[in-house]
N, C-alpha and C positions, 0 to 999 in steps of 0.2 A: 504494499499501499503506499503509496507516495502522498508527501506532503501536502500539496495540493487535494488530494481525495480524502485524504482526514480532516482538511478545514471543512471540506464540504459537505461529508456526513455529519460534521459536528455541528454547521448549521443547522441541516437540514432533519438532524434531529431533533433541534432545539424546536423548530416547527412546526414538526411529527406532534411533542409533546402538548407545543401550545393548542395546537386544533384539537389535539384529540383531547384535552381539557376541556375547550371552551366548547366542545360537543353534547359533555355530558351534564346532567340537570345538575346533579349535585353533587360539589367539592368539600371536602375537607380542608378549613384551614392550614391545613401543613401542605395538603396538595396545591392551593391557592398560592403558598408565599412561593415553592419549588417551581411552579409555573412565570410566575411573577422573576423569580433570579435567575432561570433560564434564556427567556426573553431578553433581560437586561444585559447577561453576559454575551448575549449573541450578537446585541446592539452594539455595545463595547470593543466586540473583538471587528466589528465590519468597519467601524470609527478606525481602530488602531489598524486592520490591515487596507483601508483607502490613505493614510497618512503614510504609509512605511513604504508604497506603490507610490507617492510623491516625495518620497526620500524625505520625510519632514521626522525625521527619526525621534525627536524630543515629543512631541504630541503622539505618534503610535506608541511609544513605551508607555508613556501616560494612560492610556486608555487600555493596553493589552496590561498593566499593571493592575485596573481598575475591575478587568474583568476575572484577573486573577483571584482578587479578591474576596469573589463570590463564587469561582469554580479552579480553587487552588492544584489540583490535580490534573486540570485538563491537559493533555498532552500537548495539544496545537497550540497552548497558550504561553506554554513554556518553551515549544520551542521559538515561536515569533519573540520572544524579550531575548532569550539565546542570540537570536541572530542579528538583533539590533546588538545587546551589547557585544559580540565578537565584532562587528563595525565598529566600534569604538574601541576596541583594541582591550576591552575590562574582561579579559580571556577567563578568569579564574571564577569572574561570578558567573560566566557565559559556559562555561562546563556544567556548574552547580544545577541552572536550567535545566541546560539538554540532558543531562543525565536523568533528572525525573521525565522526561519528556522520552526518554529512551526505556527507562524502567517501566513507563506505561505502556510503551509499544516497541519492546525490542528489535521485532522485526522492519520496522520502517527507516528504510535505506536512506531518506534525506535527514531524518533524526540523528541514523549513525555517521553519515559523512559530515555532519557539522561539529559531532564530536572529532572525529578525525580533525581535521582544518584546527579546532581548538588545540589539541595536544600539539598539532606542525608549527602553531603561532607559539608552542609551551616551549617550543626546542624538545618537545619529546616525541620523534619521528614513529621510534619503534613503536611506540602504544597508537599513535595513529593508523602505524603496517597492518596492526594486527587488528582492527577495526576493520580496514579495507580488504583483509585475506578472508575474514569472517564474511562478509559480504559478495565476495568473488566465489565461496565455495556454497554460499546457502542461494544461490540462483548463477543460471549461465548468463541471462542476461546484464549479469553484474562486470563482465568481464574487458569490457571498455575502460574499466579504475587501472587495469594495469599499470599504464605510465605511471599514474600518481604512485602507484606503489612501487617503483620501481625507484620514482624522484625519492621518496620518501627511504629508501634500502641507503640510498646514496650519499642523504643529507646527513645518514646516520654510518657514512663509511664503510657501511655493512655491503662492501662489492662483490662478495658469491654471490649475494641473495638477491643485490639486486643484476647480476648478471641474469641467471635464473629467471628474474623478473621479465627482465629483457627479451631474454629465449622466446618466453610465455605471449610475450607482447608481438614477435615476431610469427609467432604460429596464429595468434590471432589478425595480425595486421597485414603480414607478409615482409619482402626486405623490402625496407625503406631505408632514404641517408639517414634520418634523425635517429633511428634506432640502431643502426650501424655504426654511426658514429660514436653514438654515446658509448656503445659497447668497446668499439677502438679504445677511447680515450680512458675506459676502463685498463683492458690490458696495456694497453703503455704504462699505467700507474702501479699496476701489478709487474712491471718489465717482461712481459710476456708480449714480445715484439711478432713471435711468429701467427700468435694467433688473431692480433692487430692486422697481420699483412693479410692474413686468413678470410677476415671478414670482410677487407677490401677488395679481395678477387673474388667473394660473393657476390656484392653489390655491382663490380664489376661486371660481372655475366650476368647477372639478375637483369642489366640494364647494357645490352650491347651497343656499343656506337656514343654510348654517354663522356663523353671528353672531362668533363668535371670530376666524372668518380673515377676516371684514369689517374689524373695531376692529384686528388685528394689521397692515392694511395701513394704516390709518384713523390709527394712532401714527407710523408713519412719515412720512405726509403731513403733519400736523402738527408735527411735530420738525424736518422741512425747512421751515417755513414755506409749507404749502401748506393753508392751511384751507379754504378753499372746494372744492377739490378733494376731499379729505377730505370736508365734507359733501354732495357730490355722489355719491361711493361709496356713501355710508350711505344717501342718499334714492332710487337705483337698488335697492340689495337691497332697503328697504322697499317700494317701487313691485308687486314680486313677491314679498314675502314679510313683510304689513305685521305678523305679532303677533311684533315683535323688540324689546320695550320696553329691549333693553341698550342696543340701538342710538338707542332714540331717547335715551335719557342720552348716548351718546354725542354724540348732535348736540345734544343740551342744551350741554352743556360744549363745543363747538366754536363755538356761537353765544351762548355768554356768556363768551369767550373775544374775540367778534368786538365785542363789547358792545351786540348787539343781544339785550336781555333778556326782551323780549315774548315772541318765537319761543324764547326758551331756556323761559323758566318754562312756556309751551304745553305742549313737548314734554317737560317733566317733569310735568307734574301729569298729560297721557296716559299717561305710564311707569308712574306711582306707582299709577293705577287699575287696574293690569292686574295680577292677582295671581297670573299667570306669573313677575314682576319679584322676587328674590328678596330676601327681606326685609334680609338683612345686606346688598345693594346701597342701598336704599331710605333704609338706617339712616344709612350712610354719608354720603350725600348729603344728609338730611337735617340731619346735625352739620356738614356744612358751609354750610350755610345758617343753621345755630344760631351758629355763630361769625360770622357779619358785624356790623356796626354795628346796634344795635338801631335800627329805624328801625319805623312804622307799617306801613310796606307788608310788610318783612321780617315781621312778626306776621302780617299777612293770609296771606301766602305760607305760612307755617308751620301757623296754623289749617288752611289746605287740605290741607296735604301730611299733617297729623297728621288729618284726617278720613278720609283716601282711605287711610292706612297701617291705621288701626283697621277697617275696612272689610274691605279685602283678606286683611289679615295680623294677624288680630285675635290670634293665639296666638303670633305671633314672638317671643321674647327679645329680638331685636337692637331691633324695633321698640317695644318694652316698656320697654327701656332707655334707649334717646335721648329719648321722650316724657317720660322720669323724669328724663332731663337737663335739658331744657326746665324743669320745674317747680323744679328746685333752681337752675338760672339767674336765673327769677323767683321765689327765695328762697322757694319754697312747699314746703320742706324732707317737711311729711305728707302731702302728693299725692306727691312725687319718692319717699318711701320707700313708698309703696303699689305703684306701677309697678314699682319695683326688686324688691318682696316677690314680684308675678306674673310679672317676667322670671323669677329663681331656683328657682320653685316648677315653672318649664318644664325651663330648666338650669342646674342649681345652680354648672358649670363656669365659673364667669366670677367671676375673682377682684374686677375693679374693681367687678362689682357687689352683692358679699358685702360688699365693705369700705365702700360707701355705706351699703348697708343697716344695718351695724353703726354706725359713725360718726351717723349722723343719729339712730339711737332712744338711745346715751349723751348725745348734744346735746339731745335733747330731750325727757330722762329716763324714757324707755318700761320698763316694768316688764323688769327685771333677768333673770328666768325667761323669757325671750324673745329678751334677746338674747343668755343661751345659747344656743335653741336655735340660732342662728343663726352663735355664734361654735364649737360643735361640728361644725355643716357646711363652716364653713371650714378647720378643721384637717383635718378628713376629705378636705374634695376638696383642699386646696393645702397636706400636713404640712410642707414645705418654708420655707414661709412666717413669719419669726417675729415680722410685724406679728398675725398674726390669733392665734398661741398668747398673744401679752399680749393682746389683748382677751378669750381663753378665761380668762385667769388674772382681768384685772380684773372682767370678770363674774361669777365664780367666789366670787370676794374678796367683792362686795357679797352674794354669796347665803349669804354666812359657810362656806363651803364651803372652809377653809384648806387642809386638805392638799393637796386636788386643787388651785386654786386655785396655791400654792406650785411643784408641778410642771409646771403648765403655765406661768408666767413662767421656772422655769428652764430650760422646753426652750427657750424664746425666747430667752434668754441664749445657751443653745447654740448656736443657729440662727444667731445674729445674729454671733457671735463676733467684735464689737467693730465691724463694718461702719457702721452705724448710730449714731454716737455719741447722738443726742437718742434713740434708741429704746432703746439702752443705759440712758438716766440714768431714761428712764418704767418702764423695768422694773424698779431698783433702786428708784424711790420707792414704786411697788406690794409690792416684795417685803417693804420695811420695815413695809409697814402688813399685811402677811398673818402674817410672822416676828412683828411682839406680838400679833396674834390668835391666836396660836398658843402664845403663852407664851413666843418664843423672843426673849426682850430683847434678848440680845446680837447676835444674828445681823439682829436689825430695826436698832439701831443702827450698826453697820458699813455696813448696807444703804445706808441715811440719809448719814452720814458720806461714801461713797463718791458720792452727790449731790451735795453741797453743796464738796465737792474740786472739779468742775468748773463746779457752779452757785451760786456760797454765796447768791445770793439766791431760788433754789428756793422757794415760797411754800408748795406740799403740803408739802412737806419741813420747812421752817422749820417751820408749823404743827402740823405733827402729832409732829416727833420733841420740839418744846419744851411740849406737850403730855403727849404720854407721861412723858416725863421730870418734872413735876408729879407726874403720878400715880403715879409710885415714888418722887417724893418725892430726889431722883436728880441731882444737879450743878443744881442748881435757878438757879447763876448765869449757866451758861449755857443754861438753858432761857429765861432773862428777855431774856438778849444775842438769842435768836433772836426770841421774841414780840416784843421791844421792835421790832427793823428791821424787821418784819412791818407793825407800827403804823404805824411810820414812812411806809411806803411806800402802804399800803393805810389810810387811818385811816378809810374808812366800811364798812370790811369788819366786820360783826357777829360770825363766821366766827373773826376774827385776836382783835377787841377780848376777847371773851370767852376765849379762850388765854390773851391776855396780864392778865387781869384775874384769870387760876385760877394763873397761877404766881405772882402777885403776893400770892393769896391763900395759896400755901403759905410764900411768903418771908414772910406775917404783914405783909405792909404791907399791911392790911386799907383804911384810907382809899383808897389810890390803887387797889387791886382795886375799892372800892366807884364809883370816877370811871368805871375804864372799861367796866365791867358796865354802866352805869348806860347808857355812850356806846352798848354796844352792844345792850341792849333799847331804846333810843330807834331805833336804826337799822334791826334787824331789826323788820320789820312784824308777822310771828307768830312770834315768840319760841319757843324749841325749849323742850321740858321742863327738858333738862339748864341751859339757860339760866337759865331763872327758880329751879332749884334753887339754882344756883350764887349767884346774886344773894340766893337767904336766906340761906345761908349764909355770905354775907359781913357779912351786916346782923346776924345773931346773933351775930359775935365783934364787931362795933363795939358789942353793948348792946341793939340795936334788937327783943328778942326778938319781942311780938306781929307786926311787920312780917314778920321770919322766917317766921313759922307761915304767913301769909297768903300770903306767894310760896310757898313750899312746897307747900300745897295748890292754889294755881294751877298748880304744875308737875305736880302730877297727872294722871295718865294722858297725858303728855305723851310725846315722842320721847327716846328715851337718859338716861333718870332714871338713877338709881342705885338699887340692890335696897335702901338703909338710907332710903329717901325715908318710907315709909310708919311706918318704926317714928320718924324725924322727929317725924311731924304726929301721932302715939298719944302718945312721950312728952312731946312740944315739948321738944325738944333737940334739939342740935347730934351725929352721932356720924359719926365717921371711916371 
């Protein structure tokens, strides 16, 4: 009798008794009281069952306990209370109620299973196993609990009993992977390698042509120093079922381990030519070869493998990615970028590929609009990764999308949570630039200060902070200190020389400003418009008016010139 049937009979009997009682003309006071109590118990039990189904265990427990106050020996009520207590991990109390249910109905399978679960939770697996054994002996319908029995014996480290249970399970279910694998683990733990091998052979025999089972046995043999036997198992399977490229790759690994490289490489090339071999497997093997010391022989093998992959798996994103990796290893960033883009077009859900694309595009000076396309893909696919929000903010900053850039950079800060300090400093450095572009100068300076507190020689921040202060004609001595530090560390950097010259200009130190600006112009092969304009401004203040006008004219049409340049040329005088 199962639990549901028992509960149904309990409720039904209450209704029958009630109907019978009401049919009678005359009932004694005791009989009327009994009928009332049974009716009340039924109502409380039904309420408890309703809340149990709704997973409101507190209310369910309340109603079952109220029912038990009236019928303390009713097994269905005790079972339900035990079930709730077990869910709450009140195992000892659950077992007390469960035992009362079992004592009332010793043959109820579900009451016994609840007791077994309780003993298992109490770390008494043998007591639980005893209950399961008894259930299985009582009925052939209970043989499906054999796996639970085996698990209990395993948790008790009773390996022989577990093996016996697994053998019985095999009689019931047949030869299946899970049972064989578990038996192999036990035999290996008992140092009985031969029995573990026999189990593997049995699984292969029962599933001819299944390469996964062959490889599972190969792994056991290899791990136990039987490499030649492992190769023999593979070759035997390939004789019957030759189209198994994953087995060829297994044999490749074994021969490589034995140092028989020519045979190994031959098997690898044959497997790679097979389109049935998964692209990911090929990519991983290709990557392993790529990690080896670079030799002419290695390069020749990679050439063959690459050609084979492109022929058999031309649109596999894993294949395209590792070919891109090879190009990057060879410092051909442009070619690497093309393969990474092809991979991302097929499968954009690869963080490593997206990061490779974005990083290379920044390094090679790609168009920022195109970079932004990939940063948007990256934050859409991986919204939890702060580095992608940083890249997105940086790209948007370059495109003069200040508000959006600030949003992305602040999202990066929030996600990073100070875990990656280096990234945090990069974010603050970029935020300083963005805030300044939004005319939020104080926020910009605060961001720069956070960077310099941790990294006082950060060149990006020192340069921009000094330059922006000079434009505002604010804290010029501080700006001079920063720009001076830069030109001492990087005496040949034209940008930093230009910044220092402009700080000196704002301090009205025109002679020294001229010296550093001339160094900047000499260092820079193609000076920007703003550098030429700055030099003209310096010359004008030194009294070289004609030469100043000449440089202002050279600056026309150049990058980043001021809005006053045209007026300077027209009126032939300096405007601030």
